[in-house]
C-alpha positions as CSV (number, residue, x, y, z in Angstrom):
1,M,-15.5,-15.7,15.8
2,K,-12.3,-16.4,18.1
3,T,-12.3,-14.4,21.1
4,Y,-9.5,-13.3,23.2
5,T,-8.7,-12.0,26.3
6,A,-8.0,-8.7,26.6
7,L,-4.5,-7.5,27.9
8,P,-4.6,-4.3,30.6
9,M,-3.9,-1.2,28.7
10,A,0.2,-0.3,29.0
11,R,1.1,2.2,31.0
12,Q,2.2,5.5,29.3
13,D,5.6,7.0,30.1
14,S,6.4,10.5,31.7
15,R,6.7,12.4,27.9
16,T,3.4,10.9,26.8
17,P,1.2,13.8,25.8
18,R,-1.6,14.5,27.8
19,T,-3.6,16.9,26.0
20,T,-5.3,16.6,22.5
21,G,-3.1,19.1,21.0
22,G,-0.2,16.8,22.2
23,W,-1.4,14.0,20.3
24,I,-2.2,15.7,17.5
25,R,1.5,16.4,17.3
26,V,2.5,13.2,17.7
27,L,0.1,11.7,14.9
28,I,1.5,14.7,12.5
29,I,5.0,13.1,13.2
30,L,3.8,9.7,12.3
31,L,2.2,10.9,9.3
32,L,5.7,12.1,7.9
33,L,6.5,8.3,8.1
34,T,3.1,6.9,7.3
35,E,2.5,9.1,4.1
36,Q,5.6,7.6,2.4
37,T,3.4,4.7,1.5
38,G,0.9,6.7,-0.4
39,L,4.2,8.7,-1.8
40,A,5.5,5.4,-3.4
41,T,3.1,5.4,-5.9
42,A,1.6,9.1,-6.2
43,L,5.6,10.4,-7.1
44,F,6.7,7.5,-8.7
45,A,3.9,6.4,-11.2
46,S,4.0,9.6,-12.8
47,A,8.2,9.3,-13.4
48,L,7.4,5.8,-14.9
49,P,7.6,6.6,-18.4
50,Q,10.7,9.3,-18.2
51,L,12.5,6.3,-15.8
52,G,12.0,3.5,-18.8
53,A,13.1,6.1,-21.5
54,S,16.2,7.3,-19.3
55,F,17.2,3.5,-18.5
56,R,16.2,1.8,-21.5
57,T,14.2,-0.7,-19.8
58,P,10.9,-1.9,-20.6
59,H,10.6,-3.2,-17.2
60,V,10.3,0.0,-15.4
61,V,7.3,-1.1,-13.7
62,W,10.2,-2.6,-11.0
63,V,10.7,0.9,-9.7
64,L,7.1,0.3,-7.7
65,S,7.0,-3.6,-7.8
66,M,10.8,-3.9,-6.1
67,T,9.8,-1.5,-3.3
68,T,6.1,-3.1,-2.8
69,L,7.7,-6.9,-2.8
70,V,10.4,-5.9,-0.4
71,G,7.9,-4.4,2.2
72,A,5.9,-7.5,1.6
73,I,8.6,-9.4,3.2
74,V,10.0,-6.6,5.6
75,T,6.2,-5.4,7.0
76,P,5.5,-8.5,9.2
77,L,9.0,-9.2,10.1
78,A,9.0,-5.5,11.3
79,G,5.9,-6.1,13.0
80,R,7.3,-9.3,14.7
81,L,10.2,-7.0,15.9
82,A,8.2,-4.4,16.8
83,D,6.4,-6.7,19.5
84,L,9.4,-7.9,20.7
85,Y,11.7,-4.7,21.1
86,G,9.2,-1.8,20.5
87,K,7.1,-0.2,17.8
88,K,9.0,3.4,17.9
89,R,12.3,1.7,18.2
90,I,11.8,-0.3,15.0
91,L,10.1,2.3,13.3
92,V,13.2,4.7,14.0
93,A,15.7,2.0,12.4
94,L,13.2,1.5,9.6
95,S,13.6,5.1,8.5
96,V,17.4,4.7,8.4
97,F,17.1,2.2,5.6
98,A,14.6,4.3,3.9
99,T,16.3,7.3,3.9
100,L,19.5,5.4,2.7
101,G,17.4,4.0,-0.3
102,S,15.8,7.3,-1.6
103,I,19.5,8.7,-1.7
104,V,20.7,5.4,-3.7
105,S,17.6,5.9,-6.2
106,A,18.4,9.6,-6.4
107,T,21.9,9.4,-7.6
108,A,21.6,5.9,-9.1
109,G,23.6,5.8,-12.3
110,S,22.6,2.3,-13.6
111,W,19.3,0.1,-13.5
112,D,20.7,-2.1,-10.8
113,A,21.7,0.8,-8.8
114,M,18.0,2.0,-9.0
115,L,17.0,-1.4,-7.9
116,V,19.0,-1.6,-4.9
117,G,17.5,2.0,-3.9
118,R,14.1,1.0,-4.5
119,A,14.4,-2.5,-2.4
120,L,15.8,-0.6,0.3
121,S,13.1,2.0,0.3
122,G,10.9,-0.8,0.6
123,T,11.1,-1.0,4.3
124,S,9.1,2.4,4.3
125,M,6.0,-0.1,3.6
126,A,6.0,-1.1,7.2
127,F,5.5,2.5,8.5
128,L,1.8,2.6,8.2
129,P,0.6,-0.9,10.0
130,L,3.5,-0.2,12.7
131,A,2.0,3.0,13.3
132,Y,-1.7,1.8,13.4
133,A,-0.6,-0.5,16.3
134,L,1.4,2.2,17.8
135,I,-1.6,4.4,17.8
136,Q,-3.8,1.9,19.4
137,D,-1.3,1.4,22.0
138,I,-0.5,5.0,23.3
139,F,-3.5,7.0,21.8
140,P,-6.5,7.7,24.3
141,E,-9.5,5.7,23.3
142,R,-11.5,8.8,22.1
143,M,-9.2,9.3,19.4
144,K,-7.9,6.1,17.9
145,A,-10.4,5.6,15.3
146,T,-10.1,8.7,13.4
147,A,-6.1,8.9,13.9
148,I,-5.9,5.5,12.5
149,S,-8.2,6.5,9.4
150,I,-6.2,10.0,9.1
151,S,-2.9,7.9,9.3
152,S,-4.3,5.6,6.7
153,N,-5.9,7.9,4.3
154,G,-3.6,11.0,5.3
155,L,-2.4,9.1,2.1
156,G,-5.0,11.0,0.1
157,L,-3.3,14.3,1.0
158,I,-0.5,12.8,-0.4
159,T,-2.3,11.8,-3.6
160,V,-3.5,15.3,-4.2
161,I,0.1,16.8,-3.4
162,G,2.3,14.1,-4.5
163,P,1.6,14.2,-8.6
164,L,1.9,18.1,-8.6
165,I,5.1,17.7,-6.7
166,A,6.4,15.1,-9.3
167,G,5.0,16.8,-12.2
168,E,6.9,20.2,-11.3
169,M,10.0,18.5,-10.3
170,I,9.9,16.2,-13.6
171,D,9.1,19.0,-15.9
172,R,11.9,21.4,-14.6
173,L,14.7,19.4,-12.5
174,G,14.6,16.1,-14.2
175,V,13.0,12.7,-13.4
176,M,15.6,11.7,-10.7
177,S,14.5,14.5,-8.5
178,V,11.5,13.2,-7.4
179,F,13.4,10.8,-4.9
180,W,14.5,13.7,-2.9
181,P,11.4,14.4,-0.9
182,M,11.7,11.0,0.3
183,V,14.8,11.4,1.8
184,V,13.4,14.9,3.7
185,L,10.3,12.9,5.0
186,S,12.2,10.2,6.0
187,L,15.1,12.1,8.1
188,A,12.5,14.5,9.9
189,G,10.0,11.6,10.6
190,M,13.2,9.8,12.1
191,I,14.5,12.8,14.1
192,L,11.1,13.8,15.4
193,M,9.9,10.7,16.8
194,M,12.9,10.1,18.3
195,L,12.7,13.3,20.3
196,F,8.6,13.5,20.9
197,V,6.9,10.4,20.0
198,P,6.5,8.2,23.4
199,E,7.5,4.3,23.0
200,T,4.8,1.7,23.7
201,T,5.5,-0.4,26.9
202,L,3.8,-3.8,25.5
203,R,5.9,-6.2,24.7
204,A,5.6,-9.8,23.3
205,S,7.9,-12.9,24.0
206,G,9.2,-15.3,21.4
207,R,11.7,-15.4,18.5
208,V,12.3,-13.9,15.3
209,D,11.2,-15.9,12.3
210,W,13.9,-15.1,9.4
211,V,13.4,-18.4,7.6
212,G,9.8,-17.7,7.2
213,A,10.8,-14.5,5.7
214,I,13.2,-16.0,3.3
215,L,10.5,-18.4,1.9
216,L,8.1,-15.8,1.7
217,G,10.1,-13.6,-0.1
218,A,11.7,-15.8,-2.6
219,G,7.9,-17.4,-3.4
220,L,6.9,-13.9,-4.0
221,A,9.7,-12.7,-5.8
222,A,9.6,-15.9,-8.3
223,V,5.5,-15.3,-9.2
224,L,6.3,-11.6,-9.6
225,Y,9.0,-12.1,-11.9
226,A,6.9,-14.7,-14.1
227,L,4.2,-11.9,-14.3
228,D,6.7,-9.3,-15.7
229,M,8.5,-11.6,-18.0
230,G,5.5,-13.5,-19.1
231,M,4.8,-11.1,-22.1
232,S,8.1,-11.9,-23.7
233,W,8.9,-15.5,-22.6
234,G,4.9,-16.5,-23.7
235,W,2.5,-17.1,-20.8
236,T,2.7,-20.7,-21.5
237,S,6.2,-21.1,-21.9
238,S,8.2,-23.5,-19.8
239,M,10.3,-20.8,-18.1
240,T,6.7,-18.8,-17.0
241,V,5.4,-21.9,-15.8
242,I,8.8,-23.2,-13.9
243,Y,8.6,-19.5,-12.3
244,V,5.2,-19.8,-11.3
245,V,5.5,-23.2,-9.6
246,I,8.5,-22.8,-8.0
247,G,6.6,-19.4,-6.4
248,L,3.6,-21.4,-5.3
249,A,5.9,-24.3,-4.2
250,L,7.9,-21.9,-1.9
251,I,4.6,-20.2,-0.7
252,L,3.2,-23.4,0.2
253,V,6.4,-24.5,2.2
254,W,6.3,-21.1,3.9
255,I,2.4,-21.7,5.4
256,L,3.7,-25.1,6.4
257,W,6.6,-23.7,8.1
258,E,4.6,-21.3,9.8
259,R,2.4,-23.6,10.9
260,A,5.2,-25.7,12.8
261,F,7.6,-22.9,13.8
262,P,6.9,-21.9,17.6
263,A,7.2,-18.2,17.2
264,P,6.1,-17.6,13.2
265,L,6.3,-14.7,11.3
266,V,2.4,-14.8,10.7
267,D,0.5,-16.6,14.1
268,V,-2.1,-19.0,12.3
269,R,-4.2,-18.6,15.1
270,V,-4.9,-15.1,14.1
271,L,-5.2,-16.2,10.5
272,G,-7.4,-18.6,11.2
273,N,-10.0,-16.2,12.3
274,R,-12.9,-15.7,9.7
275,V,-13.2,-11.8,10.3
276,V,-9.6,-11.3,10.1
277,L,-9.3,-13.2,7.1
278,K,-12.3,-11.1,5.5
279,I,-10.9,-7.8,6.6
280,I,-7.7,-8.8,5.0
281,L,-9.4,-9.8,1.7
282,A,-11.3,-6.6,1.6
283,A,-8.1,-4.8,2.2
284,A,-6.0,-6.8,-0.5
285,A,-9.0,-6.6,-2.9
286,A,-8.9,-2.6,-2.4
287,M,-4.9,-2.7,-3.0
288,T,-4.9,-4.5,-6.1
289,V,-7.5,-2.2,-7.9
290,I,-6.2,1.3,-6.8
291,P,-2.4,0.8,-7.6
292,G,-3.3,-1.4,-10.7
293,I,-5.4,1.7,-12.3
294,A,-3.2,4.3,-10.5
295,S,0.3,2.6,-12.0
296,I,-0.9,3.2,-15.6
297,Y,-2.9,6.1,-15.6
298,P,0.4,8.5,-15.9
299,L,1.3,6.4,-18.7
300,M,-2.5,6.6,-20.5
301,L,-2.4,10.3,-20.2
302,M,1.2,10.9,-21.5
303,T,0.6,9.0,-24.7
304,P,0.0,11.5,-27.5
305,S,-3.4,11.6,-28.9
306,A,-2.1,12.2,-32.2
307,L,-1.3,8.2,-32.4
308,G,-5.0,7.7,-32.6
309,V,-5.1,4.5,-30.6
310,G,-8.2,5.6,-28.7
311,Y,-6.7,7.1,-25.3
312,G,-4.4,9.6,-24.0
313,L,-3.8,13.1,-24.0
314,G,-0.2,13.7,-24.8
315,T,0.1,15.7,-21.2
316,S,3.2,16.9,-19.4
317,A,4.1,15.2,-16.0
318,T,2.3,18.2,-14.2
319,D,-0.8,18.2,-16.3
320,V,-1.5,14.5,-15.1
321,A,-1.1,15.7,-11.2
322,F,-4.1,18.0,-11.8
323,H,-6.2,15.2,-13.2
324,T,-5.5,13.4,-9.8
325,L,-6.9,16.3,-7.6
326,L,-10.5,15.3,-7.6
327,G,-9.6,11.8,-6.5
328,G,-6.7,12.9,-4.3
329,S,-9.2,15.3,-2.1
330,L,-12.1,12.4,-2.4
331,L,-9.7,9.8,-0.7
332,V,-8.8,12.7,2.0
333,L,-12.6,13.4,2.7
334,G,-13.7,9.6,2.4
335,G,-10.8,8.7,4.8
336,L,-12.1,11.2,7.5
337,Y,-15.9,10.5,7.2
338,V,-14.9,6.6,7.9
339,G,-13.1,8.0,11.1
340,V,-16.0,10.2,12.4
341,T,-18.6,7.8,11.6
342,A,-17.0,5.0,12.8
343,R,-18.8,4.6,16.1
344,R,-22.2,5.1,14.3
345,I,-21.9,3.2,10.7
346,H,-20.2,-0.3,10.9
347,P,-17.0,-0.6,9.0
348,G,-18.6,-3.4,7.3
349,T,-20.7,-1.0,5.4
350,H,-17.8,1.5,4.7
351,I,-16.1,-1.4,3.0
352,A,-18.8,-2.4,1.0
353,T,-19.6,1.1,-0.2
354,G,-15.6,1.5,-0.9
355,G,-15.9,-1.9,-3.4
356,L,-18.9,-0.2,-5.0
357,F,-17.2,2.9,-5.6
358,L,-14.0,0.6,-7.0
359,I,-16.4,-1.5,-9.3
360,G,-17.4,1.8,-10.8
361,A,-14.4,3.5,-11.2
362,S,-12.7,0.0,-13.0
363,V,-15.8,-0.6,-15.4
364,F,-16.0,3.6,-16.3
365,F,-12.2,3.4,-17.0
366,A,-12.7,0.3,-19.1
367,Y,-14.7,2.2,-21.5
368,M,-14.2,5.7,-21.0
369,H,-10.4,6.8,-21.4
370,S,-10.3,9.3,-24.6
371,Q,-11.2,12.7,-23.3
372,S,-9.8,14.8,-20.2
373,W,-13.2,14.3,-17.9
374,H,-13.1,10.7,-18.1
375,Y,-9.6,10.2,-16.5
376,V,-10.9,13.2,-13.8
377,V,-14.3,11.1,-12.9
378,A,-12.5,7.9,-13.1
379,Y,-9.8,8.5,-10.7
380,G,-12.4,10.1,-8.7
381,L,-14.4,7.3,-8.2
382,M,-11.5,5.3,-7.2
383,G,-10.8,7.9,-4.5
384,L,-13.8,7.2,-3.2
385,G,-12.9,3.4,-3.1
386,G,-10.5,4.4,-0.6
387,M,-12.4,4.2,2.5
388,I,-11.8,0.6,2.4
389,L,-8.1,1.2,3.5
390,A,-9.4,3.4,6.7
391,A,-11.9,1.0,7.6
392,C,-9.8,-2.2,7.5
393,P,-7.4,-1.1,9.7
394,I,-10.2,0.0,12.6
395,L,-11.4,-3.5,12.5
396,I,-8.0,-5.2,12.6
397,V,-6.6,-3.4,15.6
398,T,-9.9,-4.4,17.9
399,T,-9.8,-8.1,16.8
400,V,-6.6,-9.3,18.2
401,P,-4.7,-9.5,21.2
402,A,-2.4,-6.5,22.2
403,D,0.5,-8.5,22.5
404,F,0.3,-9.7,18.8
405,R,-1.3,-6.3,17.5
406,A,1.6,-5.3,15.6
407,V,2.0,-8.4,13.9
408,C,-1.1,-8.7,13.0
409,A,-1.5,-5.2,11.3
410,A,1.9,-5.9,9.9
411,M,0.3,-8.5,8.1
412,L,-2.6,-6.5,6.9
413,G,0.5,-4.1,5.7
414,A,1.9,-7.0,4.3
415,T,-1.3,-8.3,2.3
416,T,-2.0,-5.2,1.1
417,A,1.9,-4.7,0.1
418,V,1.8,-7.8,-2.2
419,A,-2.0,-6.9,-3.6
420,G,-0.4,-3.6,-4.9
421,T,2.4,-5.3,-6.2
422,L,0.2,-7.6,-8.0
423,G,-2.3,-5.2,-9.1
424,T,0.7,-3.1,-10.6
425,Q,2.2,-6.2,-12.2
426,L,-1.1,-7.5,-13.4
427,T,-2.4,-4.1,-15.0
428,F,0.7,-4.0,-17.1
429,A,0.7,-7.7,-17.9
430,I,-2.9,-7.9,-19.1
431,A,-1.9,-4.4,-21.3
432,G,1.5,-6.0,-22.8
433,T,-0.4,-8.6,-24.2
434,Q,-1.9,-6.0,-26.9
435,M,1.5,-3.6,-26.9
436,V,2.0,-2.4,-30.7
437,S,5.0,-0.2,-30.5
438,F,7.0,2.2,-28.3
439,S,6.9,6.1,-29.0
440,G,9.3,8.5,-27.4
441,G,10.3,5.6,-25.1
442,L,6.6,5.4,-24.1
443,P,4.7,1.9,-24.8
444,V,1.8,2.1,-26.9
445,Y,-1.0,-0.5,-26.1
446,R,-4.4,-1.1,-28.2
447,S,-7.3,0.6,-26.2
448,S,-8.8,-3.0,-25.8
449,A,-5.8,-3.8,-23.7
450,F,-6.9,-1.3,-20.8
451,T,-10.5,-2.5,-21.2
452,A,-9.5,-5.9,-20.5
453,A,-7.2,-4.8,-17.7
454,F,-9.9,-2.3,-15.6
455,L,-12.8,-5.6,-16.1
456,V,-10.5,-8.0,-14.6
457,L,-9.8,-5.2,-11.7
458,A,-13.6,-4.5,-11.4
459,V,-14.0,-8.0,-11.0
460,I,-11.5,-8.2,-8.3
461,A,-13.5,-5.1,-6.4
462,V,-16.5,-7.7,-6.5
463,L,-14.3,-9.5,-3.5
464,A,-14.2,-5.9,-1.2
465,V,-18.3,-5.8,-1.8
466,A,-18.7,-9.3,-0.6
467,A,-16.6,-9.1,2.2
468,G,-17.6,-5.8,3.7
469,L,-21.3,-7.0,3.3
470,S,-20.4,-10.2,5.5
471,L,-18.8,-8.1,8.1
472,R,-21.9,-6.1,8.3
473,R,-23.2,-9.4,10.1
474,V,-20.2,-8.9,12.8
475,S,-21.1,-7.6,16.2
476,L,-18.6,-5.0,17.1
477,M,-16.2,-5.3,20.3
478,P,-18.2,-3.7,23.0
479,R,-16.5,0.0,23.7
480,E,-15.2,-1.0,27.4
481,V,-13.4,-4.2,25.8
482,A,-12.1,-2.4,23.0
483,A,-10.6,0.3,25.6
484,Q,-8.3,-2.2,27.4
485,C,-7.2,-3.8,24.1
């Protein structure tokens, strides 16, 4: 494992809270922004069936994928800008774009306008990693691990409340209403952050890698588009192959560019660290599995049982929310458990344990999805698997030097954003190979399609277990050194 020279901790400005209560208030303000990462799935996954019917499109998964794709591009770019100009400043700027995006989506009269709004909303995907880095810079050492885990698995609270809000709004006010809560959160977070959250005084030097951002975005977009269109084009058709080849080629060029550029979007020295790579692998595996299950979960529940396809209960959007309550609650509790025990239990153990829960959720759901309790149990196991999302940031922020902390946290966020997009697209793509018809605007699949999709997700979850077990052998940074990072 590579070692780095720890930089002195930045002097806090005069507005920095000195009491525990003051820091809790700062954390609550940050949560107004970071919770939007969870809302991207919790609110809109329940809306996918109705949005597909409203806009008459079979590509409704792009309501989620457009946001995470843009997030994957913006997140490392925002991380670099935050290193150069200040994390608070960039968080405020991103909240402006996120607010605008939600307004455009809420008022969209066409599918193209909806996608533009969702693209602008993709800037919100950078909130979470930038919040990790800001917490690491300004919070007292005694609160860092807990604050990071809460900012991550506060998402579990959204997993509890988000579907309930979405269900009630969809059933009572119409599907387009689900975008307005994002407007409120972005505006409130932006204003309160400007007024009450201190800025870090740490700054890096260098330039912004705009070319790298374009290459990465174009490569990922080509691969994801091939995944989305592969069902209609044919998985071995020339168009599918061409898009995949172009996408992978652009990603390869991006890697070569990053190696040569003096101020790369992603610091190759950091990615060359095997410990960092294992952490990213674990987080990516978790964020492939969790959105993969969560994105298609409402569609499965809403499918009428009378169709006799082996899944579906014909539920309303509100009923879907009640099926997710256990999973959301366990996600919150799992994240708190990681934060509280981070100094006594190696985070690698948390990662491996979370991976086992994700395997259990995937295998269980692959074969058990015909009754109400099947859905509750599967989502509950998935929620426990979210411990990985709390453990990985705790490790990543103590692995890199202070002046590149935001870039590395951003890389973790970008990787998980890409993984979330791939997980969603992959699940729908595998299920789409066995689509039999449409019913009331909902696509109808064979039950075996979900068995195949969830078994693939189970295999991916094995990678998280393997990474966690390997990370358990890594010695943790001494507390006095960690305090200086």
